[in-house]
C-alpha positions in Angstrom: 69.7 150.6 107.6 72.2 148.1 109.1 72.0 144.5 108.4 70.7 142.3 111.2 73.2 139.6 112.2 72.4 136.6 114.3 75.5 136.5 116.6 75.1 132.8 117.4 75.0 131.9 113.7 78.0 134.2 112.9 80.0 132.7 115.8 79.3 129.1 114.6 80.1 130.0 111.0 83.4 131.5 112.1 84.3 128.4 114.2 83.3 126.2 111.2 85.7 128.1 109.0 88.5 127.8 111.5 87.9 124.1 111.8 88.0 123.7 108.0 91.3 125.7 107.8 92.8 123.6 110.5 91.7 120.4 108.8 93.3 121.6 105.5 96.6 122.3 107.3 96.5 118.9 108.9 95.8 117.2 105.6 98.8 118.9 104.1 101.0 118.2 107.1 100.1 114.6 107.9 98.2 113.2 105.0 99.9 110.5 103.0 98.6 108.3 100.2 98.3 104.6 100.5 101.2 104.1 98.1 103.4 106.4 100.2 102.6 104.4 103.3 103.3 101.1 101.5 106.6 102.4 100.2 107.7 103.6 103.7 106.7 100.2 105.2 108.7 98.3 102.5 111.7 100.5 103.1 111.5 100.0 106.8 111.3 96.2 106.2 114.3 96.3 103.9 116.3 98.3 106.5 115.4 95.8 109.2 116.6 92.9 107.0 119.9 94.7 106.4 120.4 95.3 110.1 119.6 91.7 111.0 121.9 90.4 108.2 124.8 92.5 109.4 124.4 91.4 113.1 127.2 89.4 114.5 126.6 86.3 116.4 127.8 86.3 120.0 129.1 83.1 121.7 126.6 81.8 124.2 123.7 83.4 122.5 121.1 81.1 120.9 
């Protein structure tokens, strides 16, 4: 005999599996650790200090 399948439950299980797959892809694509975020922020701050330090002063500007 064939196995009886509840179509609603099968559909929900399939959607759940797709959502988990999508979440795993997003974690790999966008996920960063706290240390990585802090390193990037420190690097951006250092870059901004370099840019501000190299800026020329224009006459008439305060």
